[in-house]
C-alpha positions as CSV (number, residue, x, y, z in Angstrom):
1,M,165.7,105.7,63.2
2,G,162.3,105.9,65.4
3,H,158.9,105.1,64.5
4,Q,156.7,108.4,63.1
5,V,153.7,108.5,65.3
6,I,151.0,110.7,64.1
7,I,148.5,113.0,66.0
8,F,144.8,113.5,64.3
9,D,142.8,116.3,65.7
10,F,140.0,114.3,66.3
11,S,137.8,116.9,66.7
12,L,138.6,117.9,63.3
13,I,137.4,114.3,62.0
14,R,134.4,114.6,64.0
15,G,133.4,117.8,62.8
16,L,133.5,115.8,59.1
17,W,131.7,112.5,60.3
18,E,128.8,114.8,61.6
19,A,128.6,117.2,58.9
20,R,128.7,113.7,56.1
21,V,125.4,112.4,58.4
22,K,123.7,115.3,58.3
23,K,124.1,115.4,54.2
24,N,123.0,111.8,54.1
25,K,119.9,112.1,56.4
26,E,119.0,115.2,54.3
27,R,119.4,113.3,50.9
28,Q,117.2,110.4,52.4
29,R,114.7,113.1,53.8
30,K,114.4,114.8,50.0
31,E,114.3,111.5,48.3
32,K,111.4,110.5,50.9
33,E,109.6,113.7,49.9
34,R,110.2,112.8,46.6
35,L,108.7,109.4,47.1
36,E,105.8,110.9,48.7
37,K,105.1,113.0,45.8
38,S,105.8,110.4,43.4
39,S,102.8,108.8,41.4
40,L,104.1,105.2,42.7
41,E,103.8,105.7,45.9
42,K,99.9,107.6,45.2
43,I,99.2,104.2,43.4
44,K,100.5,102.3,46.5
45,Q,98.5,104.6,48.8
46,E,95.1,104.1,47.0
47,W,95.7,100.2,46.4
48,N,96.0,99.3,50.3
49,F,92.9,102.1,51.1
50,I,91.0,99.8,48.4
51,L,92.2,96.6,49.9
52,E,91.2,97.9,53.6
53,C,87.8,98.8,52.1
54,R,87.4,95.7,50.4
55,K,88.3,93.8,53.8
56,K,85.2,95.9,55.8
57,S,83.1,95.4,52.8
58,I,82.8,98.4,52.1
59,P,81.1,99.4,48.5
60,Q,83.1,100.7,45.9
61,S,80.3,103.8,45.5
62,K,81.7,104.8,48.2
63,Y,85.5,105.6,47.7
64,L,85.4,105.8,44.2
65,K,84.3,109.0,42.5
66,N,84.5,109.5,38.7
67,G,86.8,106.6,38.2
68,F,89.7,108.4,41.0
69,V,89.7,106.5,44.6
70,D,89.1,109.2,47.5
71,I,91.4,107.6,50.4
72,D,89.8,110.0,53.2
73,E,90.1,108.1,56.7
74,K,86.6,109.2,57.6
75,I,85.3,106.4,55.1
76,L,86.9,103.5,56.9
77,D,85.8,105.3,60.2
78,T,81.9,106.0,59.1
79,C,81.4,102.9,56.6
80,G,83.4,100.5,58.3
81,K,81.3,100.3,61.5
82,T,77.7,100.0,59.9
83,P,76.0,97.5,62.3
84,Q,75.6,94.8,59.5
85,L,79.7,94.8,59.4
86,Q,80.1,94.7,63.0
87,K,77.6,91.8,63.2
88,R,79.4,89.9,60.2
89,L,82.7,91.0,62.0
90,S,81.4,89.7,65.6
91,L,79.9,86.4,64.0
92,S,83.6,85.8,62.4
93,D,85.4,86.1,65.3
94,E,83.2,84.2,67.2
95,T,83.6,81.6,64.6
96,N,86.9,81.1,64.2
97,K,87.3,81.2,68.1
98,E,85.3,78.3,67.9
99,R,87.1,76.6,65.6
100,N,90.4,77.4,67.0
101,K,89.2,75.5,69.8
102,F,90.1,72.2,68.0
103,I,94.0,73.1,66.5
104,F,97.1,72.4,68.3
105,H,100.0,74.8,67.1
106,L,103.0,74.0,67.8
107,S,106.6,75.6,66.5
108,G,110.2,76.4,67.9
109,E,113.3,74.1,68.4
110,Q,113.0,74.4,72.0
111,W,110.2,71.4,71.6
112,M,112.0,68.5,71.5
113,E,109.0,66.6,72.0
114,F,105.3,66.9,72.1
115,P,103.5,68.1,75.7
116,E,103.0,65.3,77.7
117,S,99.1,67.3,78.2
118,L,98.7,67.1,74.6
119,K,96.8,64.1,75.4
120,D,94.1,65.2,77.6
121,H,92.7,66.7,74.3
122,T,91.6,63.8,72.1
123,Y,88.9,66.2,70.4
124,L,91.4,68.1,68.3
125,K,90.7,67.8,64.8
126,E,94.1,69.7,63.4
127,W,97.6,69.1,64.2
128,H,99.7,72.2,63.7
129,V,103.9,71.5,64.2
130,S,106.8,72.7,62.3
131,N,109.8,73.6,63.3
132,T,110.9,71.5,66.4
133,L,113.6,69.0,67.2
134,I,110.8,66.7,67.6
135,Q,111.9,63.0,66.3
136,T,109.1,61.3,67.8
137,I,105.3,60.8,67.0
138,P,103.6,59.6,70.4
139,D,101.7,56.7,70.4
140,Y,98.8,58.0,72.0
141,I,98.1,59.7,68.6
142,A,95.5,56.7,67.8
143,L,92.9,58.4,70.5
144,F,92.1,61.4,68.0
145,Q,89.6,59.6,66.0
146,D,88.7,63.4,65.3
147,L,91.6,64.6,63.8
148,R,91.4,65.8,60.0
149,V,94.7,67.2,59.5
150,L,98.5,66.3,60.7
151,E,100.4,69.1,59.3
152,L,103.9,68.1,60.6
153,S,106.5,69.3,58.1
154,K,109.5,70.8,59.1
155,N,110.8,68.9,62.5
156,Q,113.1,66.3,63.0
157,I,110.8,63.2,62.6
158,N,112.2,59.9,61.8
159,H,109.4,57.3,61.7
160,L,105.5,57.5,61.2
161,P,103.9,55.2,64.2
162,V,102.0,52.1,63.2
163,E,99.1,53.8,65.2
164,I,98.6,56.5,62.5
165,G,96.3,54.0,60.4
166,H,93.9,54.3,63.4
167,L,93.0,57.8,62.3
168,K,90.1,56.9,60.0
169,N,89.2,60.6,59.7
170,L,92.6,62.4,58.5
171,K,92.1,64.0,55.1
172,V,95.8,65.8,55.2
173,L,99.3,64.3,56.4
174,N,102.1,66.6,55.5
175,V,105.8,65.5,56.9
176,S,107.5,66.8,54.7
177,F,110.9,67.9,55.1
178,N,111.9,65.1,57.8
179,N,114.0,62.8,58.2
180,L,111.7,59.9,57.7
181,K,113.2,56.9,55.7
182,S,109.8,54.7,55.1
183,V,106.2,54.5,55.4
184,P,104.4,52.1,57.4
185,P,101.6,49.8,55.3
186,E,99.1,51.2,58.6
187,L,98.8,54.3,56.3
188,G,97.0,52.7,53.7
189,D,93.9,52.2,56.5
190,C,93.5,55.6,56.5
191,E,90.8,55.2,54.0
192,N,89.5,58.9,53.7
193,L,92.9,60.7,53.3
194,E,92.9,63.2,50.3
195,K,96.4,64.8,50.5
196,L,100.2,63.1,51.4
197,D,102.8,65.3,51.3
198,L,106.4,63.1,51.9
199,S,108.5,65.8,49.9
200,G,111.9,67.0,51.2
201,N,112.8,63.6,53.5
202,M,115.4,62.9,50.8
203,E,115.8,58.7,51.8
204,I,112.0,56.9,50.9
205,S,113.2,55.0,48.2
206,E,109.7,53.0,48.5
207,L,106.1,53.0,49.1
208,P,104.1,49.9,50.4
209,F,101.6,48.3,48.2
210,E,99.2,48.5,51.1
211,L,99.1,52.3,50.2
212,S,97.2,51.5,46.8
213,N,93.5,51.3,49.4
214,L,94.0,55.5,49.0
215,K,91.2,55.7,46.8
216,Q,90.2,59.6,48.0
217,V,93.9,60.7,47.7
218,T,94.2,63.6,45.0
219,V,97.3,65.1,45.7
220,V,100.8,63.2,46.3
221,D,104.1,64.6,46.8
222,V,107.3,62.3,47.1
223,S,109.6,64.5,45.6
224,A,113.2,65.3,47.0
225,N,114.1,61.6,48.0
226,K,114.9,58.8,46.1
227,F,112.6,56.7,44.4
228,H,113.8,54.9,40.9
229,S,110.4,54.6,39.7
230,I,106.8,55.5,40.2
231,P,105.4,53.4,43.3
232,V,102.9,50.9,41.9
233,C,100.4,52.0,45.0
234,V,100.5,55.5,43.3
235,L,99.9,54.2,39.9
236,R,96.6,52.5,41.7
237,M,95.2,55.6,43.5
238,S,92.1,56.2,41.0
239,N,91.8,59.6,42.4
240,L,95.0,61.3,41.7
241,Q,94.9,64.1,40.5
242,W,98.4,66.1,41.2
243,L,101.6,63.8,41.7
244,D,105.0,65.6,42.3
245,I,108.0,63.1,41.7
246,S,110.6,65.6,40.8
247,S,114.1,65.4,42.6
248,N,114.4,62.2,42.5
249,N,116.1,58.5,40.5
250,L,113.5,58.0,37.9
251,R,115.4,56.7,34.8
252,D,112.2,55.5,32.9
253,L,108.4,55.7,33.0
254,P,106.1,53.0,32.5
255,E,104.9,52.4,29.2
256,D,101.6,51.9,29.8
257,I,101.4,54.4,32.5
258,D,98.0,55.2,30.5
259,R,95.8,51.7,31.1
260,N,97.8,48.8,32.6
261,Y,96.5,49.5,36.3
262,V,93.3,49.4,37.7
263,A,91.4,53.0,37.1
264,G,94.8,54.2,37.5
265,L,95.9,57.9,36.9
266,D,92.4,58.6,35.0
267,Q,91.7,61.8,36.7
268,L,95.8,63.0,36.6
269,Q,95.8,66.1,35.8
270,T,99.5,67.6,37.1
271,L,102.5,65.6,36.6
272,L,105.8,67.0,37.9
273,L,109.2,64.9,36.6
274,Q,111.8,67.4,36.5
275,K,115.3,66.7,38.0
276,N,115.0,63.2,37.4
277,K,117.5,60.9,35.3
278,L,114.4,60.4,32.4
279,T,116.0,60.0,29.0
280,Y,112.7,59.7,27.0
281,L,108.8,60.1,27.5
282,P,106.6,57.4,26.9
283,R,104.1,58.4,24.1
284,A,101.0,57.2,26.1
285,L,101.4,59.9,28.0
286,V,98.9,61.6,25.1
287,N,96.4,59.2,26.0
288,M,96.0,60.4,29.8
289,S,93.0,63.0,28.7
290,K,92.6,64.6,31.9
291,L,96.4,65.3,32.1
292,S,97.0,69.4,31.4
293,L,100.2,70.6,32.8
294,L,103.3,68.0,32.3
295,V,106.7,69.6,33.6
296,V,110.4,67.6,33.3
297,S,114.3,68.7,32.8
298,G,115.1,68.5,29.4
299,D,119.0,68.1,30.1
300,D,118.9,64.4,29.4
301,L,115.7,64.0,27.8
302,V,117.3,62.5,23.9
303,E,113.5,61.5,22.9
304,I,110.5,63.1,23.5
305,P,107.3,62.3,21.3
306,T,106.5,65.0,18.9
307,A,102.8,64.1,20.3
308,V,103.5,65.2,23.1
309,C,105.0,68.7,22.5
310,E,102.2,69.5,19.9
311,S,99.2,68.1,21.6
312,T,95.8,69.0,20.8
313,T,94.3,68.4,24.0
314,G,95.4,71.1,25.8
315,L,98.5,69.7,27.6
316,K,101.1,72.6,28.9
317,F,104.2,70.6,28.2
318,V,107.3,72.3,30.2
319,S,111.0,71.9,30.0
320,L,113.2,73.0,32.5
321,K,117.0,73.7,32.1
322,D,118.6,73.6,35.3
323,S,121.6,75.6,35.2
324,P,124.9,74.2,36.7
325,I,125.2,74.5,40.5
326,E,128.7,75.3,42.0
327,T,129.1,72.5,44.5
328,I,130.5,73.7,48.1
329,V,133.0,71.1,49.5
330,C,131.9,70.0,52.6
331,E,133.5,67.2,55.1
332,D,130.2,67.0,57.2
333,T,127.7,65.0,55.9
334,E,124.7,66.6,58.1
335,E,125.7,69.8,56.8
336,I,125.5,68.6,52.9
337,I,121.9,67.0,53.4
338,E,120.6,70.4,55.3
339,S,122.1,72.6,52.5
340,E,120.1,70.2,49.8
341,R,117.0,70.2,52.1
342,E,116.9,74.5,52.0
343,R,117.7,74.1,48.2
344,E,114.9,72.0,47.5
345,Q,112.7,74.0,49.8
346,F,113.9,77.3,47.8
347,E,113.1,75.3,44.4
348,K,109.6,74.1,45.6
349,E,108.6,77.8,46.8
350,F,109.5,78.3,43.1
351,M,107.6,76.1,41.6
352,K,104.7,76.6,43.5
353,A,105.0,79.8,42.3
354,Y,105.8,79.2,38.1
355,I,103.1,76.7,38.3
356,E,100.1,79.5,39.3
357,D,101.3,81.6,36.9
358,L,101.1,78.9,34.5
359,K,97.4,78.1,35.1
360,E,96.2,81.6,34.5
361,R,97.9,81.8,31.4
362,D,95.4,80.1,29.0
363,S,97.1,81.1,25.9
364,A,99.8,79.8,27.0
365,P,102.0,77.4,23.9
366,S,102.0,73.9,24.7
367,Y,105.4,73.3,22.7
368,T,108.7,72.7,25.2
369,T,109.5,76.2,26.8
370,K,112.8,76.3,28.2
371,V,113.2,78.5,31.6
372,L,116.1,79.0,33.3
373,F,116.6,77.6,36.6
374,S,119.2,79.1,38.3
375,L,120.3,79.0,42.1
376,Q,123.1,80.9,44.2
377,L,123.9,78.3,47.6
């Protein structure tokens, strides 16, 4: 018996699909009309209009009538063209244009090294380099004596040159999510540094003692690395207000974290310790008078001082509960590291938003709050 071949009438099938497409478009049109007429869409339009008015410094009296928003576009055209506003916008544009002369931007995977012409622009005050394949910071960086900001996150940088110690005016150093394994002692010569971000390098396990000289530092982020303890140099940063050492290998904290170091951590306000291997917290944390936010992971903690949970000093104590994450079997070590790096970036953004929300809640309870921390890879 031979094969049976079924022959379709393609014109009939085409007509059927055209009818379905037409019906679907009609449904979309009606849904769009419904949304345009809905209160939600009106609120959205009003809010966008208010934002636009605020950008143009238009007073409320021009667009609010008896408590209702008048979204007449003429308001933007007439009020938005006042001589005062035009002058202000013009000055703002000139200021931004002047400021941009001193800022260097570089991004994109086509870049594997810094452009050679960069060394001719030693007057620059900021470098913003991200998402490139650059591995090395050029030695001639020492020539940039006016450099204030060095933002080099999400590249492939594998070491910091010793010449970085020549940047006496540097205030911000961000080399997060690169491939660093160590930090040169010369970084301690950057005496005006205020923010240091080494997070997401995955391999840094210690910091040189010379970084104790960084007395102006207020923010240190060394999360997502391999620290087994809080570096001594960090404990000696007398002006430190924010310390993120989450996602490391900490097993304990110094029992005398509040007093055993010269002017150490007196100003600390935020301490992020989640995703470590801590089993207990020292009672000395209560004696840190400025500490207002303490975040840990609660799964391994077996001893938490009652004074920490019930602190009357305004300390917000948060214990995060990590959800088990399904591990993807992968033979490529680099692929595993990259996956962990992406996860850390995601969690970092989450924590940033979460902490900002916590700060706004003045009446937040000071006792332990468990938060589900789940992530699907």
